[in-house]
mmCIF file as Biopython writes it, N, C-alpha, C and O atoms, coordinates in Angstrom:
data_model
#
loop_
_atom_site.group_PDB
_atom_site.id
_atom_site.type_symbol
_atom_site.label_atom_id
_atom_site.label_alt_id
_atom_site.label_comp_id
_atom_site.label_asym_id
_atom_site.label_entity_id
_atom_site.label_seq_id
_atom_site.pdbx_PDB_ins_code
_atom_site.Cartn_x
_atom_site.Cartn_y
_atom_site.Cartn_z
_atom_site.occupancy
_atom_site.B_iso_or_equiv
_atom_site.auth_seq_id
_atom_site.auth_asym_id
_atom_site.pdbx_PDB_model_num
ATOM 1   N N  . MET A ? 1  ? 101.236 47.949 -103.629 1.0 0.0 1  A 1 
ATOM 2   C CA . MET A ? 1  ? 102.476 48.247 -104.440 1.0 0.0 1  A 1 
ATOM 3   C C  . MET A ? 1  ? 102.003 48.479 -105.940 1.0 0.0 1  A 1 
ATOM 4   O O  . MET A ? 1  ? 101.222 47.692 -106.475 1.0 0.0 1  A 1 
ATOM 5   N N  . ILE A ? 2  ? 102.443 49.446 -106.506 1.0 0.0 2  A 1 
ATOM 6   C CA . ILE A ? 2  ? 102.166 49.895 -108.001 1.0 0.0 2  A 1 
ATOM 7   C C  . ILE A ? 2  ? 102.771 48.837 -108.782 1.0 0.0 2  A 1 
ATOM 8   O O  . ILE A ? 2  ? 103.874 48.414 -108.434 1.0 0.0 2  A 1 
ATOM 9   N N  . ARG A ? 3  ? 102.182 48.356 -109.799 1.0 0.0 3  A 1 
ATOM 10  C CA . ARG A ? 3  ? 102.839 47.249 -110.645 1.0 0.0 3  A 1 
ATOM 11  C C  . ARG A ? 3  ? 102.543 47.845 -112.132 1.0 0.0 3  A 1 
ATOM 12  O O  . ARG A ? 3  ? 101.482 47.575 -112.695 1.0 0.0 3  A 1 
ATOM 13  N N  . PRO A ? 4  ? 103.454 48.605 -112.693 1.0 0.0 4  A 1 
ATOM 14  C CA . PRO A ? 4  ? 103.339 49.206 -114.068 1.0 0.0 4  A 1 
ATOM 15  C C  . PRO A ? 4  ? 102.894 48.283 -115.117 1.0 0.0 4  A 1 
ATOM 16  O O  . PRO A ? 4  ? 102.155 48.615 -116.043 1.0 0.0 4  A 1 
ATOM 17  N N  . GLN A ? 5  ? 103.440 46.956 -114.909 1.0 0.0 5  A 1 
ATOM 18  C CA . GLN A ? 5  ? 103.185 45.874 -115.878 1.0 0.0 5  A 1 
ATOM 19  C C  . GLN A ? 5  ? 101.684 45.486 -115.916 1.0 0.0 5  A 1 
ATOM 20  O O  . GLN A ? 5  ? 101.195 44.978 -116.925 1.0 0.0 5  A 1 
ATOM 21  N N  . ASP A ? 6  ? 101.029 45.713 -114.900 1.0 0.0 6  A 1 
ATOM 22  C CA . ASP A ? 6  ? 99.540  45.362 -114.689 1.0 0.0 6  A 1 
ATOM 23  C C  . ASP A ? 6  ? 98.637  46.556 -115.343 1.0 0.0 6  A 1 
ATOM 24  O O  . ASP A ? 6  ? 97.443  46.315 -115.519 1.0 0.0 6  A 1 
ATOM 25  N N  . ILE A ? 7  ? 99.090  47.668 -115.664 1.0 0.0 7  A 1 
ATOM 26  C CA . ILE A ? 7  ? 98.332  48.772 -116.078 1.0 0.0 7  A 1 
ATOM 27  C C  . ILE A ? 7  ? 97.954  48.752 -117.651 1.0 0.0 7  A 1 
ATOM 28  O O  . ILE A ? 7  ? 98.816  48.830 -118.527 1.0 0.0 7  A 1 
ATOM 29  N N  . GLY A ? 8  ? 96.597  48.640 -117.906 1.0 0.0 8  A 1 
ATOM 30  C CA . GLY A ? 8  ? 96.075  48.550 -119.252 1.0 0.0 8  A 1 
ATOM 31  C C  . GLY A ? 8  ? 96.154  50.008 -119.867 1.0 0.0 8  A 1 
ATOM 32  O O  . GLY A ? 8  ? 96.386  51.034 -119.228 1.0 0.0 8  A 1 
ATOM 33  N N  . ARG A ? 9  ? 95.911  49.904 -121.270 1.0 0.0 9  A 1 
ATOM 34  C CA . ARG A ? 9  ? 95.952  51.131 -121.898 1.0 0.0 9  A 1 
ATOM 35  C C  . ARG A ? 9  ? 94.756  52.070 -121.407 1.0 0.0 9  A 1 
ATOM 36  O O  . ARG A ? 9  ? 93.638  51.580 -121.246 1.0 0.0 9  A 1 
ATOM 37  N N  . GLY A ? 10 ? 94.994  53.387 -121.179 1.0 0.0 10 A 1 
ATOM 38  C CA . GLY A ? 10 ? 94.070  54.330 -120.593 1.0 0.0 10 A 1 
ATOM 39  C C  . GLY A ? 10 ? 93.738  54.112 -119.188 1.0 0.0 10 A 1 
ATOM 40  O O  . GLY A ? 10 ? 92.722  54.584 -118.678 1.0 0.0 10 A 1 
ATOM 41  N N  . GLU A ? 11 ? 94.659  53.340 -118.508 1.0 0.0 11 A 1 
ATOM 42  C CA . GLU A ? 11 ? 94.357  53.205 -117.042 1.0 0.0 11 A 1 
ATOM 43  C C  . GLU A ? 11 ? 95.425  53.865 -116.196 1.0 0.0 11 A 1 
ATOM 44  O O  . GLU A ? 11 ? 96.466  54.310 -116.679 1.0 0.0 11 A 1 
ATOM 45  N N  . GLU A ? 12 ? 95.108  53.908 -114.877 1.0 0.0 12 A 1 
ATOM 46  C CA . GLU A ? 12 ? 96.077  54.727 -114.024 1.0 0.0 12 A 1 
ATOM 47  C C  . GLU A ? 12 ? 96.135  53.891 -112.616 1.0 0.0 12 A 1 
ATOM 48  O O  . GLU A ? 12 ? 95.190  53.180 -112.272 1.0 0.0 12 A 1 
ATOM 49  N N  . GLN A ? 13 ? 97.196  54.021 -111.916 1.0 0.0 13 A 1 
ATOM 50  C CA . GLN A ? 13 ? 97.405  53.305 -110.648 1.0 0.0 13 A 1 
ATOM 51  C C  . GLN A ? 13 ? 98.047  54.559 -109.705 1.0 0.0 13 A 1 
ATOM 52  O O  . GLN A ? 13 ? 98.874  55.347 -110.163 1.0 0.0 13 A 1 
ATOM 53  N N  . HIS A ? 14 ? 97.611  54.612 -108.522 1.0 0.0 14 A 1 
ATOM 54  C CA . HIS A ? 14 ? 98.455  55.387 -107.712 1.0 0.0 14 A 1 
ATOM 55  C C  . HIS A ? 14 ? 98.653  54.852 -106.306 1.0 0.0 14 A 1 
ATOM 56  O O  . HIS A ? 14 ? 97.939  53.930 -105.910 1.0 0.0 14 A 1 
ATOM 57  N N  . GLU A ? 15 ? 99.586  55.384 -105.535 1.0 0.0 15 A 1 
ATOM 58  C CA . GLU A ? 15 ? 99.832  54.928 -104.240 1.0 0.0 15 A 1 
ATOM 59  C C  . GLU A ? 15 ? 100.307 55.962 -103.392 1.0 0.0 15 A 1 
ATOM 60  O O  . GLU A ? 15 ? 101.287 56.618 -103.747 1.0 0.0 15 A 1 
ATOM 61  N N  . LEU A ? 16 ? 99.639  56.226 -102.140 1.0 0.0 16 A 1 
ATOM 62  C CA . LEU A ? 16 ? 100.248 57.195 -101.214 1.0 0.0 16 A 1 
ATOM 63  C C  . LEU A ? 16 ? 101.201 56.427 -100.259 1.0 0.0 16 A 1 
ATOM 64  O O  . LEU A ? 16 ? 101.001 55.297 -99.814  1.0 0.0 16 A 1 
ATOM 65  N N  . PHE A ? 17 ? 102.316 57.263 -100.006 1.0 0.0 17 A 1 
ATOM 66  C CA . PHE A ? 17 ? 103.223 56.654 -99.174  1.0 0.0 17 A 1 
ATOM 67  C C  . PHE A ? 17 ? 104.092 57.761 -98.330  1.0 0.0 17 A 1 
ATOM 68  O O  . PHE A ? 17 ? 104.172 58.911 -98.762  1.0 0.0 17 A 1 
ATOM 69  N N  . THR A ? 18 ? 104.639 57.433 -97.301  1.0 0.0 18 A 1 
ATOM 70  C CA . THR A ? 18 ? 105.548 58.399 -96.498  1.0 0.0 18 A 1 
ATOM 71  C C  . THR A ? 18 ? 106.933 58.144 -96.745  1.0 0.0 18 A 1 
ATOM 72  O O  . THR A ? 18 ? 107.465 57.043 -96.607  1.0 0.0 18 A 1 
ATOM 73  N N  . ALA A ? 19 ? 107.570 59.322 -97.160  1.0 0.0 19 A 1 
ATOM 74  C CA . ALA A ? 19 ? 109.016 59.219 -97.421  1.0 0.0 19 A 1 
ATOM 75  C C  . ALA A ? 19 ? 109.659 59.927 -96.050  1.0 0.0 19 A 1 
ATOM 76  O O  . ALA A ? 19 ? 109.196 60.970 -95.588  1.0 0.0 19 A 1 
ATOM 77  N N  . ASN A ? 20 ? 110.632 59.314 -95.548  1.0 0.0 20 A 1 
ATOM 78  C CA . ASN A ? 20 ? 111.363 59.898 -94.395  1.0 0.0 20 A 1 
ATOM 79  C C  . ASN A ? 20 ? 112.474 60.752 -94.978  1.0 0.0 20 A 1 
ATOM 80  O O  . ASN A ? 20 ? 113.439 60.219 -95.526  1.0 0.0 20 A 1 
ATOM 81  N N  . THR A ? 21 ? 112.347 62.145 -94.861  1.0 0.0 21 A 1 
ATOM 82  C CA . THR A ? 21 ? 113.359 62.812 -95.305  1.0 0.0 21 A 1 
ATOM 83  C C  . THR A ? 21 ? 113.923 63.785 -94.094  1.0 0.0 21 A 1 
ATOM 84  O O  . THR A ? 21 ? 113.233 64.697 -93.640  1.0 0.0 21 A 1 
ATOM 85  N N  . GLY A ? 22 ? 115.098 63.522 -93.678  1.0 0.0 22 A 1 
ATOM 86  C CA . GLY A ? 22 ? 115.725 64.368 -92.554  1.0 0.0 22 A 1 
ATOM 87  C C  . GLY A ? 22 ? 115.098 64.060 -91.264  1.0 0.0 22 A 1 
ATOM 88  O O  . GLY A ? 22 ? 115.029 64.871 -90.341  1.0 0.0 22 A 1 
ATOM 89  N N  . GLY A ? 23 ? 114.625 62.809 -91.231  1.0 0.0 23 A 1 
ATOM 90  C CA . GLY A ? 23 ? 113.905 62.348 -89.881  1.0 0.0 23 A 1 
ATOM 91  C C  . GLY A ? 23 ? 112.449 62.825 -89.918  1.0 0.0 23 A 1 
ATOM 92  O O  . GLY A ? 23 ? 111.760 62.544 -88.938  1.0 0.0 23 A 1 
ATOM 93  N N  . LYS A ? 24 ? 111.959 63.432 -90.808  1.0 0.0 24 A 1 
ATOM 94  C CA . LYS A ? 24 ? 110.549 63.793 -91.026  1.0 0.0 24 A 1 
ATOM 95  C C  . LYS A ? 24 ? 109.946 63.051 -92.051  1.0 0.0 24 A 1 
ATOM 96  O O  . LYS A ? 24 ? 110.542 62.719 -93.076  1.0 0.0 24 A 1 
ATOM 97  N N  . GLY A ? 25 ? 108.586 62.741 -91.758  1.0 0.0 25 A 1 
ATOM 98  C CA . GLY A ? 25 ? 107.722 61.999 -92.769  1.0 0.0 25 A 1 
ATOM 99  C C  . GLY A ? 25 ? 107.116 63.051 -93.535  1.0 0.0 25 A 1 
ATOM 100 O O  . GLY A ? 25 ? 106.611 64.075 -93.073  1.0 0.0 25 A 1 
ATOM 101 N N  . LYS A ? 26 ? 107.220 62.663 -94.945  1.0 0.0 26 A 1 
ATOM 102 C CA . LYS A ? 26 ? 106.525 63.458 -95.936  1.0 0.0 26 A 1 
ATOM 103 C C  . LYS A ? 26 ? 105.657 62.588 -96.740  1.0 0.0 26 A 1 
ATOM 104 O O  . LYS A ? 26 ? 106.031 61.568 -97.320  1.0 0.0 26 A 1 
ATOM 105 N N  . ARG A ? 27 ? 104.390 63.103 -96.726  1.0 0.0 27 A 1 
ATOM 106 C CA . ARG A ? 27 ? 103.346 62.291 -97.547  1.0 0.0 27 A 1 
ATOM 107 C C  . ARG A ? 27 ? 103.491 62.649 -99.180  1.0 0.0 27 A 1 
ATOM 108 O O  . ARG A ? 27 ? 103.420 63.780 -99.660  1.0 0.0 27 A 1 
ATOM 109 N N  . LEU A ? 28 ? 103.702 61.451 -99.877  1.0 0.0 28 A 1 
ATOM 110 C CA . LEU A ? 28 ? 103.661 61.669 -101.337 1.0 0.0 28 A 1 
ATOM 111 C C  . LEU A ? 28 ? 102.688 60.748 -102.041 1.0 0.0 28 A 1 
ATOM 112 O O  . LEU A ? 28 ? 101.996 59.920 -101.449 1.0 0.0 28 A 1 
ATOM 113 N N  . CYS A ? 29 ? 102.684 60.953 -103.353 1.0 0.0 29 A 1 
ATOM 114 C CA . CYS A ? 29 ? 101.702 60.209 -104.090 1.0 0.0 29 A 1 
ATOM 115 C C  . CYS A ? 29 ? 102.537 59.606 -105.343 1.0 0.0 29 A 1 
ATOM 116 O O  . CYS A ? 29 ? 103.047 60.381 -106.153 1.0 0.0 29 A 1 
ATOM 117 N N  . HIS A ? 30 ? 102.649 58.358 -105.464 1.0 0.0 30 A 1 
ATOM 118 C CA . HIS A ? 30 ? 103.339 57.682 -106.746 1.0 0.0 30 A 1 
ATOM 119 C C  . HIS A ? 30 ? 102.269 57.461 -107.698 1.0 0.0 30 A 1 
ATOM 120 O O  . HIS A ? 30 ? 101.226 56.921 -107.328 1.0 0.0 30 A 1 
ATOM 121 N N  . TYR A ? 31 ? 102.452 57.850 -108.940 1.0 0.0 31 A 1 
ATOM 122 C CA . TYR A ? 31 ? 101.362 57.701 -109.958 1.0 0.0 31 A 1 
ATOM 123 C C  . TYR A ? 31 ? 101.882 57.235 -111.301 1.0 0.0 31 A 1 
ATOM 124 O O  . TYR A ? 31 ? 102.848 57.764 -111.850 1.0 0.0 31 A 1 
ATOM 125 N N  . ASP A ? 32 ? 101.234 56.273 -111.778 1.0 0.0 32 A 1 
ATOM 126 C CA . ASP A ? 32 ? 101.526 55.789 -113.227 1.0 0.0 32 A 1 
ATOM 127 C C  . ASP A ? 32 ? 100.205 55.722 -114.051 1.0 0.0 32 A 1 
ATOM 128 O O  . ASP A ? 32 ? 99.100  55.437 -113.590 1.0 0.0 32 A 1 
ATOM 129 N N  . TYR A ? 33 ? 100.481 56.016 -115.278 1.0 0.0 33 A 1 
ATOM 130 C CA . TYR A ? 33 ? 99.373  56.082 -116.349 1.0 0.0 33 A 1 
ATOM 131 C C  . TYR A ? 33 ? 99.964  55.443 -117.564 1.0 0.0 33 A 1 
ATOM 132 O O  . TYR A ? 33 ? 101.112 55.688 -117.935 1.0 0.0 33 A 1 
ATOM 133 N N  . ARG A ? 34 ? 99.160  54.622 -118.172 1.0 0.0 34 A 1 
ATOM 134 C CA . ARG A ? 34 ? 99.520  54.056 -119.572 1.0 0.0 34 A 1 
ATOM 135 C C  . ARG A ? 34 ? 98.614  54.687 -120.589 1.0 0.0 34 A 1 
ATOM 136 O O  . ARG A ? 34 ? 97.407  54.471 -120.477 1.0 0.0 34 A 1 
ATOM 137 N N  . ASP A ? 35 ? 99.092  55.504 -121.650 1.0 0.0 35 A 1 
ATOM 138 C CA . ASP A ? 35 ? 98.253  55.986 -122.621 1.0 0.0 35 A 1 
ATOM 139 C C  . ASP A ? 35 ? 97.832  54.995 -123.563 1.0 0.0 35 A 1 
ATOM 140 O O  . ASP A ? 35 ? 98.290  53.855 -123.495 1.0 0.0 35 A 1 
ATOM 141 N N  . GLU A ? 36 ? 96.973  55.339 -124.465 1.0 0.0 36 A 1 
ATOM 142 C CA . GLU A ? 36 ? 96.228  54.487 -125.312 1.0 0.0 36 A 1 
ATOM 143 C C  . GLU A ? 36 ? 97.242  53.870 -126.319 1.0 0.0 36 A 1 
ATOM 144 O O  . GLU A ? 36 ? 96.985  52.860 -126.974 1.0 0.0 36 A 1 
ATOM 145 N N  . GLY A ? 37 ? 98.404  54.548 -126.391 1.0 0.0 37 A 1 
ATOM 146 C CA . GLY A ? 37 ? 99.376  54.075 -127.465 1.0 0.0 37 A 1 
ATOM 147 C C  . GLY A ? 37 ? 100.308 53.007 -126.737 1.0 0.0 37 A 1 
ATOM 148 O O  . GLY A ? 37 ? 101.092 52.303 -127.375 1.0 0.0 37 A 1 
ATOM 149 N N  . GLY A ? 38 ? 100.161 52.939 -125.333 1.0 0.0 38 A 1 
ATOM 150 C CA . GLY A ? 38 ? 100.906 51.938 -124.519 1.0 0.0 38 A 1 
ATOM 151 C C  . GLY A ? 38 ? 102.253 52.624 -123.868 1.0 0.0 38 A 1 
ATOM 152 O O  . GLY A ? 38 ? 103.065 51.935 -123.251 1.0 0.0 38 A 1 
ATOM 153 N N  . GLU A ? 39 ? 102.401 53.880 -124.036 1.0 0.0 39 A 1 
ATOM 154 C CA . GLU A ? 39 ? 103.508 54.677 -123.290 1.0 0.0 39 A 1 
ATOM 155 C C  . GLU A ? 39 ? 103.109 54.808 -121.924 1.0 0.0 39 A 1 
ATOM 156 O O  . GLU A ? 39 ? 101.954 55.090 -121.605 1.0 0.0 39 A 1 
ATOM 157 N N  . LEU A ? 40 ? 104.173 54.581 -120.987 1.0 0.0 40 A 1 
ATOM 158 C CA . LEU A ? 40 ? 103.880 54.858 -119.551 1.0 0.0 40 A 1 
ATOM 159 C C  . LEU A ? 40 ? 104.332 56.245 -119.066 1.0 0.0 40 A 1 
ATOM 160 O O  . LEU A ? 40 ? 105.444 56.680 -119.362 1.0 0.0 40 A 1 
ATOM 161 N N  . PHE A ? 41 ? 103.552 56.856 -118.400 1.0 0.0 41 A 1 
ATOM 162 C CA . PHE A ? 41 ? 103.848 58.096 -117.552 1.0 0.0 41 A 1 
ATOM 163 C C  . PHE A ? 41 ? 103.981 57.729 -116.096 1.0 0.0 41 A 1 
ATOM 164 O O  . PHE A ? 41 ? 103.165 56.955 -115.594 1.0 0.0 41 A 1 
ATOM 165 N N  . SER A ? 42 ? 104.941 58.230 -115.412 1.0 0.0 42 A 1 
ATOM 166 C CA . SER A ? 42 ? 105.079 57.899 -113.990 1.0 0.0 42 A 1 
ATOM 167 C C  . SER A ? 42 ? 105.669 59.230 -113.424 1.0 0.0 42 A 1 
ATOM 168 O O  . SER A ? 42 ? 106.448 59.917 -114.085 1.0 0.0 42 A 1 
ATOM 169 N N  . CYS A ? 43 ? 105.249 59.559 -112.147 1.0 0.0 43 A 1 
ATOM 170 C CA . CYS A ? 43 ? 105.626 60.640 -111.452 1.0 0.0 43 A 1 
ATOM 171 C C  . CYS A ? 43 ? 105.415 60.408 -109.963 1.0 0.0 43 A 1 
ATOM 172 O O  . CYS A ? 43 ? 104.720 59.456 -109.608 1.0 0.0 43 A 1 
ATOM 173 N N  . VAL A ? 44 ? 105.990 61.244 -109.045 1.0 0.0 44 A 1 
ATOM 174 C CA . VAL A ? 44 ? 105.688 61.301 -107.688 1.0 0.0 44 A 1 
ATOM 175 C C  . VAL A ? 44 ? 105.413 62.987 -107.261 1.0 0.0 44 A 1 
ATOM 176 O O  . VAL A ? 44 ? 106.270 63.841 -107.489 1.0 0.0 44 A 1 
ATOM 177 N N  . LYS A ? 45 ? 104.432 63.223 -106.782 1.0 0.0 45 A 1 
ATOM 178 C CA . LYS A ? 45 ? 104.055 64.524 -106.487 1.0 0.0 45 A 1 
ATOM 179 C C  . LYS A ? 45 ? 103.350 64.464 -104.957 1.0 0.0 45 A 1 
ATOM 180 O O  . LYS A ? 45 ? 103.099 63.415 -104.365 1.0 0.0 45 A 1 
ATOM 181 N N  . LYS A ? 46 ? 103.096 65.770 -104.467 1.0 0.0 46 A 1 
ATOM 182 C CA . LYS A ? 46 ? 102.423 65.707 -103.150 1.0 0.0 46 A 1 
ATOM 183 C C  . LYS A ? 46 ? 101.078 65.175 -103.119 1.0 0.0 46 A 1 
ATOM 184 O O  . LYS A ? 46 ? 100.751 64.516 -102.132 1.0 0.0 46 A 1 
ATOM 185 N N  . THR A ? 47 ? 100.197 65.378 -104.118 1.0 0.0 47 A 1 
ATOM 186 C CA . THR A ? 47 ? 98.869  64.936 -104.219 1.0 0.0 47 A 1 
ATOM 187 C C  . THR A ? 47 ? 98.554  64.104 -105.409 1.0 0.0 47 A 1 
ATOM 188 O O  . THR A ? 47 ? 99.347  64.090 -106.351 1.0 0.0 47 A 1 
ATOM 189 N N  . LEU A ? 48 ? 97.338  63.333 -105.442 1.0 0.0 48 A 1 
ATOM 190 C CA . LEU A ? 48 ? 96.944  62.809 -106.765 1.0 0.0 48 A 1 
ATOM 191 C C  . LEU A ? 48 ? 96.571  63.783 -107.748 1.0 0.0 48 A 1 
ATOM 192 O O  . LEU A ? 48 ? 96.749  63.632 -108.956 1.0 0.0 48 A 1 
ATOM 193 N N  . GLU A ? 49 ? 96.026  64.830 -107.184 1.0 0.0 49 A 1 
ATOM 194 C CA . GLU A ? 49 ? 95.659  65.954 -108.123 1.0 0.0 49 A 1 
ATOM 195 C C  . GLU A ? 49 ? 96.794  66.608 -109.047 1.0 0.0 49 A 1 
ATOM 196 O O  . GLU A ? 49 ? 96.698  67.000 -110.209 1.0 0.0 49 A 1 
ATOM 197 N N  . GLU A ? 50 ? 97.895  66.608 -108.186 1.0 0.0 50 A 1 
ATOM 198 C CA . GLU A ? 50 ? 99.111  67.210 -108.889 1.0 0.0 50 A 1 
ATOM 199 C C  . GLU A ? 50 ? 99.620  66.265 -109.798 1.0 0.0 50 A 1 
ATOM 200 O O  . GLU A ? 50 ? 100.154 66.699 -110.819 1.0 0.0 50 A 1 
ATOM 201 N N  . CYS A ? 51 ? 99.549  65.018 -109.609 1.0 0.0 51 A 1 
ATOM 202 C CA . CYS A ? 51 ? 99.885  63.834 -110.549 1.0 0.0 51 A 1 
ATOM 203 C C  . CYS A ? 51 ? 99.084  63.901 -111.709 1.0 0.0 51 A 1 
ATOM 204 O O  . CYS A ? 51 ? 99.588  63.869 -112.832 1.0 0.0 51 A 1 
ATOM 205 N N  . ARG A ? 52 ? 97.892  63.991 -111.516 1.0 0.0 52 A 1 
ATOM 206 C CA . ARG A ? 52 ? 97.067  64.057 -112.810 1.0 0.0 52 A 1 
ATOM 207 C C  . ARG A ? 52 ? 97.151  65.342 -113.616 1.0 0.0 52 A 1 
ATOM 208 O O  . ARG A ? 52 ? 96.905  65.354 -114.822 1.0 0.0 52 A 1 
ATOM 209 N N  . GLU A ? 53 ? 97.506  66.437 -112.921 1.0 0.0 53 A 1 
ATOM 210 C CA . GLU A ? 53 ? 97.869  67.681 -113.656 1.0 0.0 53 A 1 
ATOM 211 C C  . GLU A ? 53 ? 99.217  67.449 -114.554 1.0 0.0 53 A 1 
ATOM 212 O O  . GLU A ? 53 ? 99.291  67.836 -115.720 1.0 0.0 53 A 1 
ATOM 213 N N  . ALA A ? 54 ? 100.210 66.810 -113.911 1.0 0.0 54 A 1 
ATOM 214 C CA . ALA A ? 54 ? 101.461 66.451 -114.610 1.0 0.0 54 A 1 
ATOM 215 C C  . ALA A ? 54 ? 101.187 65.658 -115.826 1.0 0.0 54 A 1 
ATOM 216 O O  . ALA A ? 54 ? 101.707 65.926 -116.910 1.0 0.0 54 A 1 
ATOM 217 N N  . ARG A ? 55 ? 100.283 64.582 -115.617 1.0 0.0 55 A 1 
ATOM 218 C CA . ARG A ? 55 ? 99.914  63.755 -116.671 1.0 0.0 55 A 1 
ATOM 219 C C  . ARG A ? 55 ? 99.329  64.496 -117.733 1.0 0.0 55 A 1 
ATOM 220 O O  . ARG A ? 55 ? 99.718  64.273 -118.879 1.0 0.0 55 A 1 
ATOM 221 N N  . ASP A ? 56 ? 98.371  65.420 -117.497 1.0 0.0 56 A 1 
ATOM 222 C CA . ASP A ? 56 ? 97.817  65.994 -118.520 1.0 0.0 56 A 1 
ATOM 223 C C  . ASP A ? 56 ? 98.721  66.998 -119.286 1.0 0.0 56 A 1 
ATOM 224 O O  . ASP A ? 56 ? 98.573  67.150 -120.499 1.0 0.0 56 A 1 
ATOM 225 N N  . GLU A ? 57 ? 99.640  67.671 -118.594 1.0 0.0 57 A 1 
ATOM 226 C CA . GLU A ? 57 ? 100.681 68.396 -119.316 1.0 0.0 57 A 1 
ATOM 227 C C  . GLU A ? 57 ? 101.561 67.543 -120.260 1.0 0.0 57 A 1 
ATOM 228 O O  . GLU A ? 57 ? 101.914 67.953 -121.366 1.0 0.0 57 A 1 
ATOM 229 N N  . TRP A ? 58 ? 101.891 66.344 -119.765 1.0 0.0 58 A 1 
ATOM 230 C CA . TRP A ? 58 ? 102.745 65.402 -120.540 1.0 0.0 58 A 1 
ATOM 231 C C  . TRP A ? 58 ? 101.954 64.990 -121.740 1.0 0.0 58 A 1 
ATOM 232 O O  . TRP A ? 58 ? 102.569 64.769 -122.783 1.0 0.0 58 A 1 
ATOM 233 N N  . MET A ? 59 ? 100.619 64.861 -121.701 1.0 0.0 59 A 1 
ATOM 234 C CA . MET A ? 59 ? 99.904  64.418 -122.797 1.0 0.0 59 A 1 
ATOM 235 C C  . MET A ? 59 ? 99.704  65.554 -123.764 1.0 0.0 59 A 1 
ATOM 236 O O  . MET A ? 59 ? 99.611  65.354 -124.975 1.0 0.0 59 A 1 
ATOM 237 N N  . GLY A ? 60 ? 99.637  66.790 -123.195 1.0 0.0 60 A 1 
ATOM 238 C CA . GLY A ? 60 ? 99.404  68.046 -124.057 1.0 0.0 60 A 1 
ATOM 239 C C  . GLY A ? 60 ? 100.588 68.210 -124.854 1.0 0.0 60 A 1 
ATOM 240 O O  . GLY A ? 60 ? 100.489 68.550 -126.032 1.0 0.0 60 A 1 
ATOM 241 N N  . ARG A ? 61 ? 101.927 67.952 -124.200 1.0 0.0 61 A 1 
ATOM 242 C CA . ARG A ? 61 ? 103.179 68.184 -124.954 1.0 0.0 61 A 1 
ATOM 243 C C  . ARG A ? 61 ? 103.272 67.191 -125.994 1.0 0.0 61 A 1 
ATOM 244 O O  . ARG A ? 61 ? 103.973 67.469 -126.967 1.0 0.0 61 A 1 
ATOM 245 N N  . ARG A ? 62 ? 102.671 66.058 -125.952 1.0 0.0 62 A 1 
ATOM 246 C CA . ARG A ? 62 ? 102.762 65.110 -126.954 1.0 0.0 62 A 1 
ATOM 247 C C  . ARG A ? 62 ? 101.609 65.175 -128.013 1.0 0.0 62 A 1 
ATOM 248 O O  . ARG A ? 62 ? 101.566 64.389 -128.959 1.0 0.0 62 A 1 
ATOM 249 N N  . GLY A ? 63 ? 100.640 66.195 -127.794 1.0 0.0 63 A 1 
ATOM 250 C CA . GLY A ? 63 ? 99.704  66.339 -128.747 1.0 0.0 63 A 1 
ATOM 251 C C  . GLY A ? 63 ? 98.551  65.290 -128.633 1.0 0.0 63 A 1 
ATOM 252 O O  . GLY A ? 63 ? 97.917  64.904 -129.615 1.0 0.0 63 A 1 
ATOM 253 N N  . LYS A ? 64 ? 98.328  64.856 -127.348 1.0 0.0 64 A 1 
ATOM 254 C CA . LYS A ? 64 ? 97.286  63.800 -127.051 1.0 0.0 64 A 1 
ATOM 255 C C  . LYS A ? 64 ? 95.956  64.353 -126.561 1.0 0.0 64 A 1 
ATOM 256 O O  . LYS A ? 64 ? 95.032  63.588 -126.288 1.0 0.0 64 A 1 
#
């Protein structure tokens, strides 16, 4: 289980899980990242790579 309160600055956590949608299992990744300033980024995407891309876009929009 992901625990955002345990993430240090510049660290990430992720967890793969299966969501039951309409009787079908869908594999997803829950991702959390805490930046050097202490702000938390969190998302759910299909893959860890997609989560990291979203994190990079988030950081880019914030000028980090």
